[in-house]
Every structure is written in structure tokens, then in C-alpha cells.
GUROLO-869413 format. One record per residue (C-alpha): residue number from 1; chain; x, y, z. Coordinates in nm, 4 decimals, padded with zeros to 6 digits. Example, Ala and Ser with C-alpha at 12.3 -4.5 7.8 and 13.67 -1.06 7.14 Angstrom:
! GUROLO-869413
+-----+-------+----------+----------+----------+
:   n : chain :        X :        Y :        Z :
+-----+-------+----------+----------+----------+
:   1 :     A :  01.2300 : -00.4500 :  00.7800 :
:   2 :     A :  01.3670 : -00.1060 :  00.7140 :
+-----+-------+----------+----------+----------+
! end
This chain:
! GUROLO-869413
+-----+-------+----------+----------+----------+
:   n : chain :        X :        Y :        Z :
+-----+-------+----------+----------+----------+
:   1 :     A :  09.8115 :  08.3216 :  08.0372 :
:   2 :     A :  09.5477 :  08.0973 :  08.1929 :
:   3 :     A :  09.6834 :  08.1787 :  08.5406 :
:   4 :     A :  09.6587 :  08.5535 :  08.4785 :
:   5 :     A :  09.3048 :  08.5159 :  08.3437 :
:   6 :     A :  09.2039 :  08.3119 :  08.6498 :
:   7 :     A :  09.3389 :  08.5811 :  08.8864 :
:   8 :     A :  09.1582 :  08.8567 :  08.6972 :
:   9 :     A :  08.8275 :  08.6692 :  08.6903 :
:  10 :     A :  08.5904 :  08.8220 :  08.9496 :
:  11 :     A :  08.5099 :  08.6112 :  09.2550 :
:  12 :     A :  08.1819 :  08.4262 :  09.2529 :
:  13 :     A :  07.8996 :  08.6308 :  09.3934 :
:  14 :     A :  07.6582 :  08.3538 :  09.4842 :
:  15 :     A :  07.4080 :  08.4149 :  09.7600 :
:  16 :     A :  07.5437 :  08.3541 :  10.1098 :
:  17 :     A :  07.5564 :  07.9851 :  10.1942 :
:  18 :     A :  07.5635 :  08.0493 :  10.5681 :
:  19 :     A :  07.3719 :  08.2599 :  10.8171 :
:  20 :     A :  07.4816 :  08.6192 :  10.8549 :
:  21 :     A :  07.6518 :  08.7388 :  11.1747 :
:  22 :     A :  07.4132 :  08.7489 :  11.4676 :
:  23 :     A :  07.1960 :  08.4741 :  11.3233 :
:  24 :     A :  07.3124 :  08.1473 :  11.4691 :
:  25 :     A :  07.6880 :  08.2014 :  11.4744 :
:  26 :     A :  07.7319 :  08.4042 :  11.7943 :
:  27 :     A :  07.8726 :  08.2260 :  12.0987 :
:  28 :     A :  07.9762 :  07.9186 :  11.9026 :
:  29 :     A :  08.2957 :  07.7184 :  11.9072 :
:  30 :     A :  08.4817 :  07.7405 :  11.5787 :
:  31 :     A :  08.6760 :  07.4269 :  11.4924 :
:  32 :     A :  08.9629 :  07.3837 :  11.2501 :
:  33 :     A :  09.2601 :  07.1556 :  11.1906 :
:  34 :     A :  09.5622 :  07.1598 :  11.4185 :
:  35 :     A :  09.8733 :  07.3366 :  11.2977 :
:  36 :     A :  09.7017 :  07.6567 :  11.1851 :
:  37 :     A :  09.8767 :  07.8556 :  10.9199 :
:  38 :     A :  09.7851 :  08.1185 :  10.6596 :
:  39 :     A :  09.4147 :  08.0714 :  10.5757 :
:  40 :     A :  09.3171 :  07.9396 :  10.9183 :
:  41 :     A :  09.5005 :  08.2228 :  11.1014 :
:  42 :     A :  09.3370 :  08.4842 :  10.8785 :
:  43 :     A :  08.9929 :  08.3235 :  10.9040 :
:  44 :     A :  09.0122 :  08.2979 :  11.2841 :
:  45 :     A :  09.1076 :  08.6680 :  11.3018 :
:  46 :     A :  08.8157 :  08.7537 :  11.0719 :
:  47 :     A :  08.5730 :  08.5511 :  11.2842 :
:  48 :     A :  08.6786 :  08.7141 :  11.6105 :
:  49 :     A :  08.7042 :  09.0661 :  11.4646 :
:  50 :     A :  08.3899 :  09.0791 :  11.2474 :
:  51 :     A :  08.1621 :  08.7834 :  11.3219 :
:  52 :     A :  08.1802 :  08.6948 :  11.6932 :
:  53 :     A :  08.4103 :  08.8832 :  11.9299 :
:  54 :     A :  08.3622 :  08.6090 :  12.1907 :
:  55 :     A :  08.4328 :  08.3217 :  11.9523 :
:  56 :     A :  08.6092 :  08.0198 :  12.0987 :
:  57 :     A :  08.8423 :  07.8068 :  11.8888 :
:  58 :     A :  08.9253 :  07.4374 :  11.9000 :
:  59 :     A :  09.1962 :  07.2649 :  11.6986 :
:  60 :     A :  09.1423 :  06.9024 :  11.5996 :
:  61 :     A :  09.2820 :  06.6346 :  11.3677 :
:  62 :     A :  09.1269 :  06.6879 :  11.0230 :
:  63 :     A :  08.9210 :  06.3992 :  10.8818 :
:  64 :     A :  08.8465 :  06.2196 :  11.2077 :
:  65 :     A :  08.6564 :  06.5066 :  11.3708 :
:  66 :     A :  08.2845 :  06.4683 :  11.4289 :
:  67 :     A :  08.1322 :  06.8074 :  11.5149 :
:  68 :     A :  07.9725 :  06.8557 :  11.8538 :
:  69 :     A :  07.6600 :  07.0575 :  11.9148 :
:  70 :     A :  07.7334 :  07.4299 :  11.8861 :
:  71 :     A :  08.0457 :  07.3898 :  11.6729 :
:  72 :     A :  08.1110 :  07.5427 :  11.3340 :
:  73 :     A :  08.4012 :  07.4092 :  11.1263 :
:  74 :     A :  08.6251 :  07.6097 :  10.8976 :
:  75 :     A :  08.9051 :  07.5282 :  10.6544 :
:  76 :     A :  08.8758 :  07.1527 :  10.6970 :
:  77 :     A :  08.7047 :  06.8526 :  10.5421 :
:  78 :     A :  08.3227 :  06.8813 :  10.5339 :
:  79 :     A :  08.3360 :  07.2223 :  10.7033 :
:  80 :     A :  08.0555 :  07.4753 :  10.6984 :
:  81 :     A :  08.3151 :  07.7284 :  10.5778 :
:  82 :     A :  08.5971 :  07.6087 :  10.3554 :
:  83 :     A :  08.7442 :  07.6528 :  10.0070 :
:  84 :     A :  08.4851 :  07.6966 :  09.7324 :
:  85 :     A :  08.6123 :  07.6666 :  09.3767 :
:  86 :     A :  08.9089 :  07.9023 :  09.3489 :
:  87 :     A :  08.8237 :  08.0870 :  09.6727 :
:  88 :     A :  09.0151 :  08.0189 :  09.9944 :
:  89 :     A :  08.8271 :  08.0001 :  10.3266 :
:  90 :     A :  08.8968 :  08.3654 :  10.4140 :
:  91 :     A :  08.7405 :  08.4749 :  10.0835 :
:  92 :     A :  08.4433 :  08.2413 :  10.1359 :
:  93 :     A :  08.3784 :  08.3935 :  10.4789 :
:  94 :     A :  08.3956 :  08.7482 :  10.3431 :
:  95 :     A :  08.1415 :  08.6493 :  10.0784 :
:  96 :     A :  07.9111 :  08.4438 :  10.2984 :
:  97 :     A :  07.9009 :  08.6954 :  10.5837 :
:  98 :     A :  07.8745 :  08.9955 :  10.3526 :
:  99 :     A :  08.1880 :  09.1563 :  10.4991 :
: 100 :     A :  08.3681 :  09.4038 :  10.2748 :
: 101 :     A :  08.6176 :  09.6857 :  10.2699 :
: 102 :     A :  08.9224 :  09.7869 :  10.0708 :
: 103 :     A :  09.1737 :  09.6690 :  10.3319 :
: 104 :     A :  08.9922 :  09.3353 :  10.3728 :
: 105 :     A :  08.9924 :  09.2863 :  09.9968 :
: 106 :     A :  09.3681 :  09.3473 :  09.9986 :
: 107 :     A :  09.4157 :  09.0958 :  10.2821 :
: 108 :     A :  09.1993 :  08.8457 :  10.0928 :
: 109 :     A :  09.4219 :  08.8815 :  09.7854 :
: 110 :     A :  09.7309 :  08.8245 :  10.0000 :
: 111 :     A :  09.5872 :  08.5230 :  10.1859 :
: 112 :     A :  09.4644 :  08.3745 :  09.8580 :
: 113 :     A :  09.8070 :  08.4111 :  09.6949 :
: 114 :     A :  09.9914 :  08.2547 :  09.9900 :
: 115 :     A :  09.7416 :  07.9755 :  10.0616 :
: 116 :     A :  09.6967 :  07.8741 :  09.6987 :
: 117 :     A :  10.0662 :  07.9253 :  09.6188 :
: 118 :     A :  10.0098 :  08.1753 :  09.3365 :
: 119 :     A :  10.3316 :  08.2180 :  09.1367 :
: 120 :     A :  10.2892 :  08.5909 :  09.0732 :
: 121 :     A :  10.0865 :  08.7522 :  09.3533 :
: 122 :     A :  09.8964 :  09.0714 :  09.2737 :
: 123 :     A :  10.0102 :  09.2578 :  09.5866 :
: 124 :     A :  10.3727 :  09.3477 :  09.6647 :
: 125 :     A :  10.3182 :  09.2911 :  10.0391 :
: 126 :     A :  10.2448 :  08.9217 :  09.9879 :
: 127 :     A :  10.6003 :  08.7898 :  10.0207 :
: 128 :     A :  10.6705 :  08.9838 :  10.3410 :
: 129 :     A :  10.3449 :  08.8731 :  10.5017 :
: 130 :     A :  10.4126 :  08.5129 :  10.3948 :
: 131 :     A :  10.7514 :  08.5292 :  10.5706 :
: 132 :     A :  10.5943 :  08.6803 :  10.8834 :
: 133 :     A :  10.3307 :  08.4032 :  10.8965 :
: 134 :     A :  10.5981 :  08.1387 :  10.8475 :
: 135 :     A :  10.7907 :  08.2959 :  11.1361 :
: 136 :     A :  10.4831 :  08.2790 :  11.3591 :
: 137 :     A :  10.4307 :  07.9129 :  11.2695 :
: 138 :     A :  10.7954 :  07.8258 :  11.3395 :
: 139 :     A :  10.8047 :  08.0253 :  11.6621 :
: 140 :     A :  10.4953 :  07.8662 :  11.8170 :
: 141 :     A :  10.3950 :  07.5014 :  11.8336 :
: 142 :     A :  10.0727 :  07.6026 :  12.0119 :
: 143 :     A :  09.7801 :  07.6908 :  11.7864 :
: 144 :     A :  09.6502 :  07.9348 :  12.0488 :
: 145 :     A :  09.9809 :  08.1259 :  12.0343 :
: 146 :     A :  09.9785 :  08.1174 :  11.6545 :
: 147 :     A :  09.6229 :  08.2503 :  11.6613 :
: 148 :     A :  09.7248 :  08.5324 :  11.8968 :
: 149 :     A :  10.0271 :  08.6455 :  11.6921 :
: 150 :     A :  09.8490 :  08.5919 :  11.3591 :
: 151 :     A :  09.5589 :  08.8100 :  11.4772 :
: 152 :     A :  09.8024 :  09.0880 :  11.5697 :
: 153 :     A :  09.9649 :  09.0621 :  11.2256 :
: 154 :     A :  09.6334 :  09.0765 :  11.0361 :
: 155 :     A :  09.5059 :  09.3653 :  11.2497 :
: 156 :     A :  09.8249 :  09.5594 :  11.1724 :
: 157 :     A :  09.7997 :  09.4658 :  10.8038 :
: 158 :     A :  09.4423 :  09.5949 :  10.7947 :
: 159 :     A :  09.5472 :  09.9321 :  10.9331 :
: 160 :     A :  09.8502 :  09.9542 :  10.7038 :
: 161 :     A :  09.6647 :  09.8441 :  10.3920 :
: 162 :     A :  09.3692 :  10.0701 :  10.4761 :
: 163 :     A :  09.6014 :  10.3698 :  10.5021 :
: 164 :     A :  09.7704 :  10.2751 :  10.1761 :
: 165 :     A :  09.4367 :  10.2516 :  09.9938 :
: 166 :     A :  09.3238 :  10.5916 :  10.1232 :
: 167 :     A :  09.6604 :  10.7544 :  10.0590 :
: 168 :     A :  09.6550 :  10.6192 :  09.7047 :
: 169 :     A :  09.3264 :  10.8033 :  09.6597 :
: 170 :     A :  09.4792 :  11.1230 :  09.8009 :
: 171 :     A :  09.2790 :  11.1094 :  10.1231 :
: 172 :     A :  09.3717 :  11.2209 :  10.4730 :
: 173 :     A :  09.2340 :  11.0266 :  10.7668 :
: 174 :     A :  09.2270 :  11.0616 :  11.1411 :
: 175 :     A :  09.2580 :  10.7305 :  11.3291 :
: 176 :     A :  09.2122 :  10.6607 :  11.6978 :
: 177 :     A :  09.1293 :  10.3676 :  11.9247 :
: 178 :     A :  08.8231 :  10.3538 :  12.1479 :
: 179 :     A :  08.8399 :  10.2464 :  12.5154 :
: 180 :     A :  08.7218 :  09.8971 :  12.4201 :
: 181 :     A :  09.0172 :  09.8631 :  12.1816 :
: 182 :     A :  08.8151 :  09.9036 :  11.8637 :
: 183 :     A :  08.9502 :  10.1235 :  11.5897 :
: 184 :     A :  08.7717 :  10.4341 :  11.4604 :
: 185 :     A :  08.8562 :  10.6463 :  11.1610 :
: 186 :     A :  08.7305 :  10.9693 :  11.0088 :
: 187 :     A :  08.7946 :  11.0804 :  10.6532 :
: 188 :     A :  08.9217 :  11.4389 :  10.6899 :
: 189 :     A :  08.9724 :  11.5419 :  10.3294 :
: 190 :     A :  09.0227 :  11.3971 :  09.9885 :
: 191 :     A :  09.1879 :  11.5302 :  09.6770 :
: 192 :     A :  09.0174 :  11.2845 :  09.4445 :
: 193 :     A :  08.8799 :  11.4514 :  09.1328 :
+-----+-------+----------+----------+----------+
! end
């Protein structure tokens, strides 16, 4: 019962602990531990997609790393962005950067369940995504390759989960991709009463 209550408890809504996008985080090198997996793959995708499209990443041994000028650390010891209470790093970044959206909330629930090894995840997609991430980790020893494939997986999940949320509401959407590769959508109609 305590586990169910903890999952149903709303996430903390404390004021952002870090600067918002465009204020000191653009053009930085983002550092995390070697051997990226669930939370670090998702967080790196989030950084590059929503915080800094030109973000660079560096993978280092955990506790021994001393940050260099211009580096921001995530999901590691003493990092600027890491777990906070019952929130995983991905959830902390959503909160601290003020990023929201139904599909991102769904991804956050999935990443949380996998990273924190929740016995009964809230979302049915969790097990499949966990297997896909494990496959990426086993397929690639290189963190750069894991980052590349993980980003593709989370981008696809965002589209799929976004469609599912809108379809659940009875909405029809039109989706297309701009020349720069960014995604655009238009809500055509909704049957929500």
C-alpha cells in the first residue's frame, strides 16, 4: 500500500533550482557517468531536444570527476541535475526547466519506473521500452552510440505517446516535420464533451 501511495503522491513543485533554458545553459558541455542507461539516455535526449540543441556530452567516471569550466553535470554524484527525493534526473530536469506536456509526462513516468525499479509501473509501455533500452545498452559499448539510439527511441516514444494521449481524448491531429527536422502538429478536431 505504501508503494501505491508513493506513486500517487504528486511530484514536488518546488521553485526551479537551476537557471531556465537560455540563461546560462546554452553552449555548455553536459557531463555524466560512463555507461549511460535509462535516466541518462532520457535526460541527454531532453537536454538536446528542449534545452540546448547544440549541447555537447562527455562521459566520465563517477565520483572522481572534477567539473571543468563550462560543464554541467547530470545524474551523477554532486551534479547540478540529479535525483531529488523520489524524482529521477529526467523528472528533476522537467521540473527545473519548466518543461511540460502530456507525452513528456508519460515518458517521465516510464523513465521513473524503469530507473527506480518500480514493481508495478503505471504505464503499460514501460516493459517494452525497458527492453528496448536494454537492447541499446547491450548493442553499443560506446556512450555516443547509446545516446544516438536512445534519442531516436525517446523521440519516437514522444510521438507515439502524444498520439495516444490525443486519441484517448477523441482528438484528430495533423503532424508534419519542418525542413530543420523539428516536428509540428495541429489539432484538427476534438470530440471531447
